[in-house]
Rosetta silent file (secondary structure, phi, psi, omega in degrees, C-alpha in Angstrom):
SEQUENCE: MLDYKIFDLEQVTLQSGATLRDAKLAYKTYGTLNADKSNVIVYPTWYSGQHYDNEWLIGEGMALDPQKYFIIIPNMFGNGLSSSPSNTPPPYDRARFPHVTFYDNVVAQQRLVTEEFGIEKIALVTGWSMGAGQTYQWGVSYPEMVERIFPFCGSAKTSLHNIVFLEGVKVAIQTDVAWQEGWYEQQPNKGLRAVGRVYAGWGLSQAFYRQKVYLQMGYSSLEDFLVAFWEGFFLRKDANNLLAMLWTWQNGNIGNTPGFEGNFERALAAIKAKATVMPGETDLYFPPEDNEYEVKQMPNAEFIAIPSIWGHFAGGGINSVDTEFIDRNIKELLAR
SCORE:     score description
SCORE:     0.000 S_00000001
   1 L     0.000  130.776  170.260   -7.577  -35.264 -234.949 S_00000001
   2 L   -68.921  138.578  178.248   -8.467  -34.789 -231.294 S_00000001
   3 L  -103.058   18.151 -179.267   -6.304  -32.184 -229.479 S_00000001
   4 L  -139.546  169.984  179.172   -6.960  -33.866 -226.081 S_00000001
   5 E  -123.803  164.655 -175.987   -6.645  -37.270 -224.499 S_00000001
   6 E  -108.043  125.855  170.435   -9.013  -39.580 -222.477 S_00000001
   7 E  -100.881  122.089  179.391   -8.282  -40.932 -219.038 S_00000001
   8 E   -77.651  117.071  178.071  -10.350  -44.012 -218.455 S_00000001
   9 E   -93.618  -13.735  176.755  -11.656  -43.850 -214.885 S_00000001
  10 E    72.578 -123.044  179.455  -13.583  -47.013 -215.287 S_00000001
  11 E   -99.620  128.596 -173.278  -16.234  -47.223 -212.596 S_00000001
  12 E  -125.516  127.666  167.399  -16.703  -44.120 -210.494 S_00000001
  13 E   -94.425  119.741 -172.615  -19.187  -43.969 -207.484 S_00000001
  14 L   -91.803  169.011  178.649  -20.449  -40.533 -207.056 S_00000001
  15 L   -60.451  -29.027 -179.655  -21.517  -38.587 -203.927 S_00000001
  16 L   -68.618  -21.064  178.017  -25.043  -38.967 -205.102 S_00000001
  17 L   105.477  -16.513 -179.837  -24.818  -42.611 -204.682 S_00000001
  18 L   -78.275  156.711  178.921  -25.093  -43.347 -208.441 S_00000001
  19 E  -118.856  127.440  178.104  -22.260  -45.207 -210.197 S_00000001
  20 E   -98.765  111.176 -175.577  -20.892  -43.874 -213.400 S_00000001
  21 E   -94.347  143.829 -176.344  -19.533  -46.859 -215.413 S_00000001
  22 E    57.607   40.506 -166.808  -16.923  -46.504 -218.034 S_00000001
  23 E   -77.020  147.924 -177.125  -16.480  -43.005 -216.934 S_00000001
  24 E  -122.071  134.356  170.846  -14.100  -40.706 -219.020 S_00000001
  25 E  -117.606  112.096 -176.797  -12.081  -37.710 -218.117 S_00000001
  26 E   -89.584  140.997 -176.861  -10.920  -35.734 -221.101 S_00000001
  27 E  -156.548  157.974  176.319   -7.814  -33.556 -220.681 S_00000001
  28 E  -129.997  148.960 -179.455   -4.999  -31.688 -222.333 S_00000001
  29 E  -122.490  148.297  177.564   -1.524  -30.949 -221.212 S_00000001
  30 E  -132.205  134.896  179.716    0.872  -28.054 -222.118 S_00000001
  31 L    84.095 -175.884 -174.480    4.624  -28.089 -221.509 S_00000001
  32 L  -116.633  132.286  177.839    6.825  -30.744 -220.169 S_00000001
  33 L   -66.605  125.771 -174.837    6.805  -32.477 -216.783 S_00000001
  34 L   -81.199  173.343 -174.747   10.294  -31.830 -215.170 S_00000001
  35 L   -58.705  -41.221 -175.441   12.373  -34.596 -213.554 S_00000001
  36 L   -95.362    2.912  176.783   11.304  -34.148 -210.028 S_00000001
  37 L    63.578   39.112 -177.914    7.646  -33.429 -211.093 S_00000001
  38 L   -99.780   -0.732 -166.182    7.598  -30.043 -209.277 S_00000001
  39 L  -116.928   38.204 -171.706    6.302  -27.879 -212.059 S_00000001
  40 E   -95.916  127.071  176.871    2.654  -28.913 -212.178 S_00000001
  41 E  -124.114  126.552  172.721   -0.332  -26.533 -212.597 S_00000001
  42 E  -107.606  137.831 -169.040   -3.892  -27.834 -212.708 S_00000001
  43 L  -139.037   85.898  178.815   -6.358  -25.536 -214.410 S_00000001
  44 L   -67.942  157.664 -178.515   -9.964  -26.878 -214.462 S_00000001
  45 L   -79.156  176.890 -177.644  -12.657  -25.788 -216.895 S_00000001
  46 L  -123.427 -178.753 -176.268  -15.772  -23.701 -216.207 S_00000001
  47 L   -51.811  110.831 -179.417  -19.536  -23.758 -216.839 S_00000001
  48 L    73.977   -9.794  179.330  -19.953  -25.101 -220.472 S_00000001
  49 L   -73.793  149.183  174.200  -16.251  -24.391 -221.228 S_00000001
  50 L  -115.993  174.919 -170.048  -13.836  -26.927 -222.645 S_00000001
  51 H   -55.558  -39.240  179.748   -9.997  -26.937 -222.422 S_00000001
  52 H   -63.633  -20.794  179.659   -9.386  -24.740 -225.399 S_00000001
  53 H   -80.208   -8.858  178.308  -11.579  -22.078 -223.773 S_00000001
  54 H   -96.593   -8.868 -170.225   -8.921  -21.902 -220.955 S_00000001
  55 H   -63.210  -20.938 -179.797   -5.972  -21.273 -223.307 S_00000001
  56 H   -52.936  -29.822 -174.066   -6.105  -17.494 -223.053 S_00000001
  57 H   -97.462   13.170  178.772   -4.259  -17.652 -219.795 S_00000001
  58 E  -113.436  131.899  175.299   -1.472  -19.908 -221.148 S_00000001
  59 L   171.524  161.611 -178.809    1.515  -18.590 -223.056 S_00000001
  60 L   -70.899  129.585 -173.401    5.158  -17.890 -223.169 S_00000001
  61 L    92.631   -9.377 -178.495    6.134  -15.203 -220.677 S_00000001
  62 L   -87.442  170.623  172.547    2.832  -15.577 -218.915 S_00000001
  63 L   -57.441  -43.532  171.643    2.452  -17.016 -215.430 S_00000001
  64 E   -88.744   77.230 -176.929    1.165  -20.257 -216.996 S_00000001
  65 L   -98.445  118.055  179.761    4.145  -20.602 -219.248 S_00000001
  66 L   -70.424   -6.471  172.577    4.408  -23.978 -220.894 S_00000001
  67 L   -81.659  -19.860  179.864    8.148  -23.377 -221.251 S_00000001
  68 L  -121.189  -29.542  177.249    8.387  -23.617 -217.497 S_00000001
  69 L  -113.708  159.013  170.296    5.317  -25.452 -216.241 S_00000001
  70 E   -98.761  109.178 -173.211    3.408  -28.655 -216.963 S_00000001
  71 E  -107.027  129.274  177.230   -0.088  -27.525 -217.182 S_00000001
  72 E  -114.235  126.854  177.109   -3.002  -29.877 -217.062 S_00000001
  73 E  -115.539   98.167  177.547   -6.491  -28.861 -218.030 S_00000001
  74 E   -79.615  126.493  172.825   -9.086  -31.435 -216.919 S_00000001
  75 L   -71.057  130.137  179.927  -12.476  -31.143 -218.568 S_00000001
  76 L   -64.179  146.112  171.808  -15.319  -30.980 -216.093 S_00000001
  77 L   -57.790  131.933  172.423  -17.950  -33.767 -216.092 S_00000001
  78 L   103.634   -8.201 -175.352  -20.869  -32.672 -218.119 S_00000001
  79 L   -88.242    8.788  174.997  -18.980  -30.382 -220.616 S_00000001
  80 L    98.921  -18.237  176.766  -19.358  -32.640 -223.565 S_00000001
  81 L  -108.046  -54.361  164.796  -15.811  -34.102 -223.650 S_00000001
  82 L   -70.821  178.149 -174.228  -15.546  -35.832 -220.304 S_00000001
  83 L   -56.460  132.789 -162.963  -18.501  -38.085 -219.379 S_00000001
  84 L  -155.310  158.026  171.777  -21.618  -36.021 -220.013 S_00000001
  85 L   -54.945  -32.709  178.291  -25.339  -36.503 -220.846 S_00000001
  86 L   -74.409  -17.778 -177.517  -24.502  -36.118 -224.531 S_00000001
  87 L  -128.745    5.015  175.178  -21.890  -38.848 -224.653 S_00000001
  88 L   -90.839  125.584 -170.881  -22.824  -41.325 -222.070 S_00000001
  89 L   -73.126  161.324 -178.776  -24.480  -44.606 -223.215 S_00000001
  90 L   -63.362  151.549   12.084  -27.821  -45.689 -221.767 S_00000001
  91 L   -89.780   -6.753 -177.318  -29.091  -46.141 -219.057 S_00000001
  92 L   -94.338   29.008  175.460  -27.274  -43.001 -217.733 S_00000001
  93 L   -76.883  159.654  168.199  -27.608  -40.973 -220.948 S_00000001
  94 H    44.836 -122.392 -173.800  -29.263  -37.645 -221.413 S_00000001
  95 H   -66.610  -12.830 -176.470  -31.931  -36.835 -218.778 S_00000001
  96 H   -96.042    4.784  176.722  -30.671  -39.815 -216.679 S_00000001
  97 L   -60.385  132.990 -175.974  -27.174  -38.449 -216.239 S_00000001
  98 L   -75.480  161.538 -178.779  -26.357  -38.558 -212.575 S_00000001
  99 L   -71.875  136.136 -175.974  -25.815  -35.608 -210.349 S_00000001
 100 L  -126.751  142.082 -178.827  -22.016  -34.822 -210.071 S_00000001
 101 L  -106.085  166.489  170.401  -20.416  -32.516 -207.445 S_00000001
 102 H   -54.464  -38.003 -174.899  -17.249  -30.482 -207.438 S_00000001
 103 H   -65.963  -52.689 -176.020  -15.842  -33.153 -205.004 S_00000001
 104 H   -52.126  -47.837  177.025  -16.598  -35.886 -207.605 S_00000001
 105 H   -54.932  -43.575 -172.797  -14.667  -33.883 -210.242 S_00000001
 106 H   -79.943  -26.502  171.780  -11.717  -33.260 -208.276 S_00000001
 107 H   -59.418  -46.752  177.222  -11.564  -36.917 -207.079 S_00000001
 108 H   -68.198  -36.208  175.242  -11.419  -37.939 -210.759 S_00000001
 109 H   -66.226  -34.622  177.711   -8.786  -35.209 -211.487 S_00000001
 110 H   -72.127  -28.336  178.298   -6.590  -36.352 -208.714 S_00000001
 111 H   -71.031  -44.505  178.194   -6.665  -39.858 -209.989 S_00000001
 112 H   -53.814  -47.463 -177.576   -5.542  -38.522 -213.431 S_00000001
 113 H   -65.815  -33.642 -177.437   -2.708  -36.613 -211.870 S_00000001
 114 H   -93.200  -41.697 -177.245   -1.397  -39.433 -209.704 S_00000001
 115 H   -75.717  -43.261  179.898   -2.237  -42.444 -211.806 S_00000001
 116 H   -83.838  -35.692 -174.001   -1.316  -41.255 -215.219 S_00000001
 117 L  -115.535   -8.516 -176.124    1.631  -38.960 -214.336 S_00000001
 118 L    66.371   23.608 -179.367    2.833  -40.003 -210.873 S_00000001
 119 L   -73.937  131.682  179.161    2.499  -36.535 -209.515 S_00000001
 120 L  -114.153  -24.942  177.972    2.670  -36.056 -205.832 S_00000001
 121 L  -128.218  141.920  172.876    2.788  -32.229 -205.455 S_00000001
 122 E  -119.370  125.139 -175.243    1.023  -29.491 -207.477 S_00000001
 123 L   -63.383  -41.356 -176.405    2.577  -26.056 -207.509 S_00000001
 124 E  -155.732  142.940  166.730   -0.793  -24.358 -208.313 S_00000001
 125 E  -120.588  126.606  173.630   -4.444  -25.039 -208.916 S_00000001
 126 E  -137.515  157.631  175.754   -6.297  -22.176 -210.628 S_00000001
 127 E  -177.700  162.029 -177.485   -9.603  -21.586 -212.396 S_00000001
 128 E  -107.960  142.442  174.427  -12.276  -19.161 -213.289 S_00000001
 129 L    57.416 -115.830  170.366  -15.973  -19.356 -212.251 S_00000001
 130 H   -63.529  -19.786  171.744  -16.770  -23.045 -211.758 S_00000001
 131 H   -70.797  -33.870  170.023  -13.101  -23.699 -212.268 S_00000001
 132 H   -58.375  -35.441  175.737  -12.692  -21.649 -209.136 S_00000001
 133 H   -63.237  -40.904  177.124  -15.097  -23.931 -207.289 S_00000001
 134 H   -70.259  -35.464  179.825  -12.924  -26.946 -208.262 S_00000001
 135 H   -58.673  -53.826 -178.793   -9.884  -24.977 -207.165 S_00000001
 136 H   -63.394  -32.338  176.562  -11.164  -24.513 -203.673 S_00000001
 137 H   -57.311  -44.841 -177.424  -12.199  -28.223 -203.685 S_00000001
 138 H   -65.119  -35.378  176.793   -8.651  -29.313 -204.467 S_00000001
 139 H   -64.593  -32.710  177.077   -7.377  -27.240 -201.561 S_00000001
 140 H   -81.440  -47.219 -175.744   -9.810  -28.970 -199.196 S_00000001
 141 H   -65.523  -39.731 -166.368   -9.606  -32.471 -200.564 S_00000001
 142 L  -134.624   63.610 -176.266   -5.837  -32.684 -201.028 S_00000001
 143 L   -60.664  -32.593 -173.682   -4.212  -30.116 -198.600 S_00000001
 144 L   -81.025  -14.436 -176.565   -0.968  -31.935 -198.454 S_00000001
 145 L   -93.121  -38.946 -175.745   -0.685  -32.045 -202.181 S_00000001
 146 E   -94.450  125.505 -175.813   -1.566  -28.529 -203.297 S_00000001
 147 L   -83.840  -42.093 -174.427    0.963  -25.803 -202.603 S_00000001
 148 E  -140.778  149.015  165.722   -1.052  -22.799 -203.974 S_00000001
 149 E  -129.387  145.783  176.230   -4.554  -21.984 -205.153 S_00000001
 150 E  -137.080   75.766  173.308   -5.719  -19.026 -207.198 S_00000001
 151 E   -73.200  131.226  174.588   -9.505  -19.107 -207.539 S_00000001
 152 E  -137.992  141.514 -173.697  -10.810  -16.173 -209.463 S_00000001
 153 L    58.910   38.776  178.523  -14.447  -14.984 -210.152 S_00000001
 154 L  -155.831 -173.094 -173.902  -15.898  -17.933 -208.253 S_00000001
 155 L  -146.179  161.442  173.469  -16.687  -19.133 -204.684 S_00000001
 156 L   -82.551  -12.893  179.966  -16.298  -22.076 -202.354 S_00000001
 157 E  -147.464  131.758  179.524  -19.992  -22.219 -201.805 S_00000001
 158 L   -75.093  127.136 -175.739  -22.761  -21.138 -204.182 S_00000001
 159 L   -80.050  166.695 -177.992  -24.769  -18.330 -202.671 S_00000001
 160 H   -62.010  -43.173  177.460  -28.503  -18.276 -202.478 S_00000001
 161 H   -58.226  -42.136  178.847  -28.585  -15.286 -205.010 S_00000001
 162 H   -64.139  -42.451  173.066  -26.535  -17.283 -207.376 S_00000001
 163 H   -49.783  -59.133 -179.891  -28.828  -20.314 -207.024 S_00000001
 164 H   -55.503  -47.343  175.996  -31.814  -18.001 -207.983 S_00000001
 165 H   -50.281  -56.611 -178.655  -30.040  -16.663 -211.035 S_00000001
 166 H   -58.584  -26.736  173.169  -29.485  -20.324 -212.183 S_00000001
 167 H   -60.197  -30.442  176.179  -33.133  -21.151 -211.729 S_00000001
 168 H   -64.744  -45.996  179.992  -33.740  -18.628 -214.531 S_00000001
 169 H   -62.677  -50.131 -175.001  -31.222  -20.450 -216.767 S_00000001
 170 H   -57.540  -52.548 -169.728  -32.792  -23.888 -215.921 S_00000001
 171 H   -71.967  -28.093  176.726  -36.381  -22.772 -216.508 S_00000001
 172 H   -55.381  -44.612 -178.868  -35.386  -21.003 -219.749 S_00000001
 173 H   -73.630  -47.350 -168.963  -34.466  -24.468 -221.131 S_00000001
 174 H   -78.443  -13.791  172.265  -37.166  -26.518 -219.527 S_00000001
 175 L   -82.551  -12.049 -179.497  -40.064  -24.271 -220.745 S_00000001
 176 L   -80.814  129.073 -175.891  -39.198  -24.818 -224.401 S_00000001
 177 H   -60.037  -25.711  178.149  -41.670  -27.483 -225.720 S_00000001
 178 H   -69.136  -12.031 -177.168  -38.749  -29.053 -227.674 S_00000001
 179 H   -66.576  -39.109  175.063  -37.022  -30.016 -224.369 S_00000001
 180 H    49.964   57.448 -175.213  -39.342  -32.981 -223.813 S_00000001
 181 H    42.274   38.505  176.516  -38.074  -33.588 -220.321 S_00000001
 182 H    86.626   -1.646 -176.199  -34.589  -33.933 -221.478 S_00000001
 183 L   -99.849   31.833 -169.804  -35.466  -36.657 -224.169 S_00000001
 184 L   -69.023  146.175  168.789  -35.338  -34.108 -227.092 S_00000001
 185 L   -86.098  -28.742  177.255  -34.365  -35.327 -230.627 S_00000001
 186 L  -126.688  151.410  176.309  -33.287  -31.782 -231.557 S_00000001
 187 L   -57.767  139.316  175.880  -31.753  -29.139 -229.323 S_00000001
 188 L   -78.215   79.007 -168.287  -34.399  -26.912 -227.674 S_00000001
 189 H   -71.161  -21.945  168.915  -32.966  -23.849 -229.481 S_00000001
 190 H   -66.301  -39.699  177.262  -35.655  -21.381 -228.293 S_00000001
 191 H   -67.253  -37.833 -179.667  -34.727  -22.363 -224.753 S_00000001
 192 H   -68.242  -42.022  173.321  -30.933  -22.031 -225.537 S_00000001
 193 H   -61.966  -43.188  177.353  -31.574  -18.439 -226.934 S_00000001
 194 H   -58.970  -39.221  172.469  -33.381  -17.655 -223.893 S_00000001
 195 H   -53.380  -48.395 -178.110  -30.428  -18.796 -221.718 S_00000001
 196 H   -52.849  -49.435  179.968  -28.290  -16.315 -223.693 S_00000001
 197 H   -59.092  -45.094  178.172  -30.757  -13.503 -222.847 S_00000001
 198 H   -58.521  -46.283 -176.423  -30.752  -14.421 -219.159 S_00000001
 199 H   -67.793  -31.338 -172.972  -26.987  -14.505 -218.993 S_00000001
 200 H   -58.034  -31.046 -175.660  -26.614  -11.276 -220.762 S_00000001
 201 L   -89.640   -7.668 -179.601  -27.922   -9.243 -217.852 S_00000001
 202 L  -109.403  -36.790 -175.008  -25.819  -11.186 -215.317 S_00000001
 203 L   -73.331  -13.190 -178.304  -22.550  -11.901 -216.875 S_00000001
 204 L  -132.650  155.835 -173.221  -21.575   -8.254 -217.366 S_00000001
 205 L   -80.604  168.468  177.025  -22.018   -5.290 -215.195 S_00000001
 206 H   -67.004  -34.725  175.239  -24.436   -2.322 -215.335 S_00000001
 207 H   -65.690  -27.662 -174.051  -21.362   -0.052 -216.114 S_00000001
 208 H   -72.122  -37.002  177.377  -20.373   -2.270 -218.927 S_00000001
 209 H   -81.834  -30.472 -179.016  -23.810   -1.597 -220.626 S_00000001
 210 H   -64.975  -41.553 -177.580  -23.997    2.057 -219.503 S_00000001
 211 L   -84.080   -3.273  174.292  -20.649    2.720 -221.251 S_00000001
 212 L    64.633   40.500 -175.643  -21.711    0.606 -224.378 S_00000001
 213 H   -63.804  -25.780  179.433  -18.591   -1.449 -224.262 S_00000001
 214 H   -59.212  -25.329 -176.507  -20.157   -3.972 -226.662 S_00000001
 215 H   -75.404  -35.945 -178.883  -19.728   -1.296 -229.436 S_00000001
 216 H   -69.517  -24.056  179.901  -15.964   -1.352 -228.741 S_00000001
 217 L   -83.659   -7.434  171.773  -16.054   -5.123 -229.204 S_00000001
 218 L   101.194   15.010  172.700  -17.282   -4.678 -232.729 S_00000001
 219 L   -92.175  139.312 -175.315  -21.068   -5.270 -232.218 S_00000001
 220 L   -83.748   -8.273 -178.875  -23.276   -2.724 -234.030 S_00000001
 221 L  -163.088  175.307  171.444  -26.016   -2.370 -231.523 S_00000001
 222 H   -65.945  -46.459 -178.904  -27.283   -3.857 -228.107 S_00000001
 223 H   -61.057  -36.953  177.203  -29.551   -6.173 -230.056 S_00000001
 224 H   -66.037  -40.621  172.408  -26.608   -7.310 -232.297 S_00000001
 225 H   -58.773  -45.695 -178.661  -24.725   -8.126 -229.079 S_00000001
 226 H   -68.870  -32.864 -175.755  -27.509  -10.087 -227.546 S_00000001
 227 H   -92.228  -44.801 -172.977  -28.119  -12.201 -230.562 S_00000001
 228 H   -75.634  -40.008 -176.155  -24.557  -12.592 -232.079 S_00000001
 229 H   -91.124  -46.057 -167.655  -22.572  -12.906 -228.722 S_00000001
 230 H   -90.627  -57.163 -174.228  -25.038  -14.274 -226.072 S_00000001
 231 H   -65.708  -42.155  179.568  -27.565  -16.392 -228.199 S_00000001
 232 H   -62.287  -26.431 -174.191  -24.679  -17.614 -230.455 S_00000001
 233 H   -74.887  -48.329 -173.578  -22.641  -18.680 -227.502 S_00000001
 234 H   -81.730  -17.339  178.779  -25.345  -20.966 -225.968 S_00000001
 235 L   -67.789  -14.574  179.964  -26.797  -22.235 -229.361 S_00000001
 236 L   -89.030   -0.086 -170.617  -23.393  -24.186 -229.619 S_00000001
 237 L  -101.772  160.869  172.325  -24.099  -26.012 -226.317 S_00000001
 238 L   -92.356  134.750 -176.702  -26.145  -29.214 -225.509 S_00000001
 239 H   -70.213  -43.202  177.341  -29.038  -28.422 -223.230 S_00000001
 240 H   -66.958  -29.741  171.283  -28.793  -31.561 -221.005 S_00000001
 241 H   -59.197  -50.023  179.857  -25.022  -30.813 -220.592 S_00000001
 242 H   -58.746  -42.753 -179.994  -25.891  -27.297 -219.428 S_00000001
 243 H   -70.135  -32.146  178.146  -28.359  -28.611 -216.953 S_00000001
 244 H   -63.234  -48.117  175.571  -26.028  -31.246 -215.591 S_00000001
 245 H   -59.748  -35.519 -178.448  -23.294  -28.619 -215.025 S_00000001
 246 H   -64.768  -37.149  176.779  -25.958  -26.201 -213.661 S_00000001
 247 H   -66.450  -41.190  176.603  -26.726  -28.781 -210.888 S_00000001
 248 H   -58.936  -43.092 -177.243  -23.073  -29.000 -210.039 S_00000001
 249 H   -65.357  -48.711 -179.409  -22.863  -25.190 -209.827 S_00000001
 250 H   -58.124  -35.513 -178.643  -26.045  -24.854 -207.780 S_00000001
 251 L   -95.392    8.001 -179.577  -24.774  -27.523 -205.256 S_00000001
 252 L   -63.109  121.893  177.714  -21.267  -26.162 -204.969 S_00000001
 253 E  -170.232  111.146  178.134  -20.198  -26.264 -201.379 S_00000001
 254 H   -66.010  -19.943  173.895  -16.827  -27.396 -200.025 S_00000001
 255 H   -66.422  -19.640  175.287  -18.427  -27.999 -196.641 S_00000001
 256 H   -82.904    9.919  170.342  -20.036  -31.155 -198.138 S_00000001
 257 L   -62.145  131.954 -178.029  -16.463  -32.647 -198.571 S_00000001
 258 L   -57.181  140.171 -177.089  -16.535  -35.934 -196.693 S_00000001
 259 L    96.541   -9.017 -177.134  -15.245  -35.482 -193.101 S_00000001
 260 L  -112.692   -4.353  173.103  -16.562  -31.905 -192.716 S_00000001
 261 L    50.917   35.248 -177.050  -20.275  -32.757 -192.088 S_00000001
 262 L    72.609   14.871 -179.529  -21.437  -29.630 -194.092 S_00000001
 263 L   -90.564  108.369 -171.314  -19.392  -27.220 -192.015 S_00000001
 264 H   -71.277  -35.635 -179.504  -18.333  -24.747 -194.500 S_00000001
 265 H   -68.851  -42.105 -178.680  -16.057  -22.631 -192.257 S_00000001
 266 H   -69.446  -27.940 -179.843  -14.140  -25.654 -191.065 S_00000001
 267 H   -68.706  -44.733  174.519  -13.572  -26.782 -194.617 S_00000001
 268 H   -54.546  -41.836 -179.154  -12.152  -23.373 -195.454 S_00000001
 269 H   -67.171  -19.087  176.478   -9.849  -23.502 -192.461 S_00000001
 270 L   -80.130   -9.849  179.247   -8.546  -26.770 -193.665 S_00000001
 271 L   -75.653  113.040 -175.071   -7.062  -25.262 -196.756 S_00000001
 272 L   -88.299  -22.059 -177.146   -3.287  -25.184 -196.229 S_00000001
 273 L   -60.363  143.608  162.047   -2.205  -23.882 -199.590 S_00000001
 274 E   -58.468  126.474 -168.938   -0.989  -20.373 -200.057 S_00000001
 275 E  -132.632  142.246  163.792   -4.014  -18.747 -201.760 S_00000001
 276 E  -117.594  118.989 -174.578   -4.833  -15.607 -203.634 S_00000001
 277 E  -107.022  123.089 -170.219   -8.625  -15.217 -203.950 S_00000001
 278 E  -127.654   90.995  169.909   -9.629  -12.822 -206.805 S_00000001
 279 L   -83.620  173.504  176.167  -13.136  -11.759 -207.520 S_00000001
 280 E   -91.898  135.600 -175.630  -14.238   -9.152 -210.072 S_00000001
 281 L   -62.599  -31.125 -178.933  -15.265   -5.952 -208.338 S_00000001
 282 L  -109.453   23.689 -175.002  -18.561   -5.855 -210.427 S_00000001
 283 L   -75.963  126.458 -174.086  -19.256   -9.630 -210.595 S_00000001
 284 L   -86.286  -27.508 -176.024  -23.017  -10.148 -210.119 S_00000001
 285 L   -82.825  -49.928 -177.362  -22.686  -13.919 -209.625 S_00000001
 286 L  -121.485   78.020 -174.698  -19.733  -14.004 -207.134 S_00000001
 287 L   -68.815  155.107 -177.592  -19.574  -10.569 -205.503 S_00000001
 288 H   -54.790  -36.857 -179.747  -16.487   -9.648 -203.579 S_00000001
 289 H   -58.976  -33.956 -179.992  -17.991   -9.701 -200.163 S_00000001
 290 H   -64.879  -41.602 -178.847  -18.578  -13.542 -200.473 S_00000001
 291 H   -72.942  -38.514  176.213  -14.835  -14.068 -201.074 S_00000001
 292 H   -50.058  -47.825 -179.973  -13.876  -11.582 -198.316 S_00000001
 293 H   -63.216  -44.888  177.059  -15.697  -13.842 -195.863 S_00000001
 294 H   -54.907  -48.828 -173.397  -14.051  -16.891 -197.249 S_00000001
 295 H   -62.109  -33.168  177.406  -10.493  -15.463 -196.986 S_00000001
 296 H   -63.500  -22.554  176.137  -11.100  -14.618 -193.378 S_00000001
 297 H   -92.890   -5.924 -175.668  -11.592  -18.272 -192.632 S_00000001
 298 L   -98.319  132.727 -169.925   -8.545  -19.367 -194.584 S_00000001
 299 L   -78.548  -13.693 -178.104   -5.187  -19.428 -192.814 S_00000001
 300 L  -135.369   39.747 -175.071   -2.837  -18.494 -195.773 S_00000001
 301 E  -110.579  147.959  165.759   -5.057  -16.453 -198.043 S_00000001
 302 E  -128.734  154.456 -176.209   -5.097  -12.811 -199.395 S_00000001
 303 E  -107.940  121.038  173.661   -7.917  -11.018 -201.085 S_00000001
 304 L  -132.955  123.068 -178.379   -7.405   -9.040 -204.241 S_00000001
 305 L   -96.045  147.187  174.022  -10.195   -7.756 -206.385 S_00000001
 306 E   -78.295  119.953  179.194  -10.033   -7.102 -210.213 S_00000001
 307 L   -83.045   90.273 -170.288  -10.861   -3.380 -210.759 S_00000001
 308 L  -149.255  150.140  179.574  -13.007   -3.927 -213.699 S_00000001
 309 L   -91.346   -2.533 -167.279  -16.457   -3.030 -215.257 S_00000001
 310 L   -81.934    7.999  178.403  -16.502   -6.406 -217.074 S_00000001
 311 H    57.801 -134.478  172.573  -18.438   -8.110 -214.316 S_00000001
 312 H   -64.263  -27.727 -173.590  -18.007  -11.898 -214.175 S_00000001
 313 H   -84.949   11.596  161.934  -16.328  -11.895 -217.473 S_00000001
 314 H   -59.452  -26.564 -177.790  -13.320   -9.866 -215.974 S_00000001
 315 H  -103.695   11.666 -170.334  -12.021  -13.423 -215.634 S_00000001
 316 L   -96.585   -3.836  173.805  -13.124  -14.717 -219.025 S_00000001
 317 L    87.661   10.402 -171.897  -10.038  -13.681 -221.050 S_00000001
 318 L   -81.494  -34.789  179.933  -12.078  -11.272 -223.284 S_00000001
 319 L  -124.993  143.627 -175.548  -10.055   -8.008 -222.518 S_00000001
 320 H   -67.106  -29.522  177.882   -6.458   -7.612 -222.149 S_00000001
 321 H   -57.721  -54.258  173.606   -6.443   -5.315 -219.272 S_00000001
 322 H   -61.717  -41.847  174.219   -8.087   -7.730 -216.865 S_00000001
 323 H   -59.179  -38.136  175.333   -6.048  -10.636 -218.187 S_00000001
 324 H   -62.947  -38.404 -178.120   -2.764   -8.793 -217.491 S_00000001
 325 H   -67.883  -47.553 -178.232   -4.040   -8.117 -213.919 S_00000001
 326 H   -66.025  -44.589 -177.956   -4.923  -11.735 -213.352 S_00000001
 327 H   -64.682  -37.631 -175.271   -1.574  -13.033 -214.906 S_00000001
 328 H   -65.148  -43.063 -179.679    0.478  -10.551 -212.840 S_00000001
 329 H   -71.242  -30.860  173.294   -1.049  -11.753 -209.613 S_00000001
 330 H   -66.193  -41.957  177.153   -0.640  -15.366 -210.468 S_00000001
 331 H   -60.368  -33.205 -178.535    3.086  -14.778 -211.035 S_00000001
 332 H   -76.144  -27.823  173.236    3.309  -13.119 -207.589 S_00000001
 333 H   -67.837  -47.799 -176.263    1.592  -16.169 -206.010 S_00000001
 334 H   -57.788  -29.793  178.193    3.908  -18.509 -207.828 S_00000001
 335 L   -75.786  -11.196 -179.236    6.874  -16.563 -206.360 S_00000001
 336 L   -81.368    0.000    0.000    5.677  -17.043 -202.879 S_00000001
């Protein structure tokens, strides 16, 4: 039994100019929509993550409490549940899957929210990593609809340094002979293992490794952590799906929203929502200074960093201290 539903988008014309026919948006809801439809939270997924990977931030007594809020987790295009290289029929299957932007994702999500549920206002949009990118996009694309945004460990525009990191991820897959230009019959597992090794040095901070926190997590050695955690994580993924989402990530920029002509600062200034922008202090992908710049351009935003040595994964729900810090600050934003 599937634990999620499918919203049929039918025909979707993307920013790239391609048309995704019979497009699907997978989603899961938590809680009950109240009578005036004022208790809505949208919580998009992240790079390779699916809805169940977001559930660590949902629970009774937490900010995202399903006893109080109606929480919608839309799965990002390319993640294997919504339309993706791995589940789209020819001719747009596998290596031919079209390029999708954050804007494309959020347009589809807004259709779900309005057409399926008749929702006109969203109390909060929040998300981690690429989920944060979609959170910013919601604020830009639908400023009259979104009351609050809480992007954490992510950015409104992918930095050049981040793009360079992702080139390493991309080439790790593409140099595996089994990849076959995306037309593989079996997953390029050597490439996926290499992706895990690339990620291992970037997802967590220098201090995390210096203090050997992986031993506290139950791994017996550094090599055990690299194989069991990192290689194991990516071996469960589809290579073309990863590459499709990687393109979305590399090309993240709310300035490319229609009407802004690439002007990043003007797009930030158009976000009317009350906002808390929360980086991890030691995040190597999305360093705090990038978010500090963004907040200066936003009219109703505050900047709060997570004091953590967990790098990007301060926002991943792996350790309780950082989770409690994030949850407490979401509660404070919801109270504003």
